[in-house]
N, C-alpha and C positions, 0 to 999 in steps of 0.2 A: 242896694241891700248883699249884705254881710255875708258872709261865706261862713258855714255851718260842719261844721263834724259830722261824717252817718258813718253807722253801725250799718252792714252784711255778713250773716252766718252764711257760704255756702258753703253746696259739697261740692265736689268733682274728682275725677282720676286724672290721673295721670294721663297726660298724649302714648301714644303708640313712637315706642326707641327710645323713648328716654330712657335715660337715666332710673327714675326712680320706679316705671313701670317694670322691673323686673322683681322689681320685690313690695311695690306699694296697692296696697289694692284699692285706699281712695283719700279722702282728707275729706277734714271741713277746717276751714279756709275764713280765720277771723277779718276783715277788712277794715281799717275804721276810712275814710273816704273826707276829705274838705272839698266844699262844691258849692254852688248859690239854691242846687236844688235838691232834693234827693234821685229823681228820672236819671239825673247827668251826671251826681255820685254815683248810682247804681251802674251807668253805662261805663264809668271810669274803672268800678270795681270789676266787672265782667270782663269790657279790654283787657287789665290787669295779669286776670287769671289765665284767661288766651296770652297773651305776653310768656308769663311761665311755661308753655307746651300745656296746661291743664287744660281738662274737657268738660264747661261745668254744663253740672246736671236739675242743679232745684238751690231756693234761699228760703232757706232755715227759717233766717228770724233778718228783723233791718229795722232800726231807729234810729233818731238824732244821739245822737254821745254826750257827753255832759262827759270833763274832766271827777269829780267829786263822786259817777258812778263806780270810778277803780280806784276812790283811797285804799281802799284793802287788798290788790289788784297789782302789783306792783308794772310783770309783764306788761298784762295792759294798758294800765298807764302812760308806760313809756311807749306803744305805741300807740296810743291817743295824742300824743305828745310830738311825734313825728309826724303824724296827719297835719295835725296845727303848722306843722312849721316844712315839710315841705310836699303837704297836698294828700298823700296819700303813706300806709303802713299796713302791712297786713303778716299772721301768723296759718302757718301750715302744724295744722293735729291731722299727724297722717297717722293709718294703720296699717299691718299686715296683709300682702293676700291675703286669699283666703281665710279672714275673717272679716264679719259688717261692721257699722262703726261702731 
């Protein structure tokens, strides 16, 4: 079965004691993962978030990504292409402490 690139948007908070924990209230993490199926991709995305010392809160969105989705979004297109080449790519969109997402 050929590998597909899956997209996940997750909400997370920085782990205690991390540099981000001082000023950052949380983040949405857009994650593109190349995998054989959605569940494998989801596990890889969650493991990546945890390895980066973030605490996963919830999944906001998930779908099979296609390159043409990002024709007008250069940053997302770069992430999609990185995931196809390296297996995973992510972008963190953080907000300061004291502010909601």
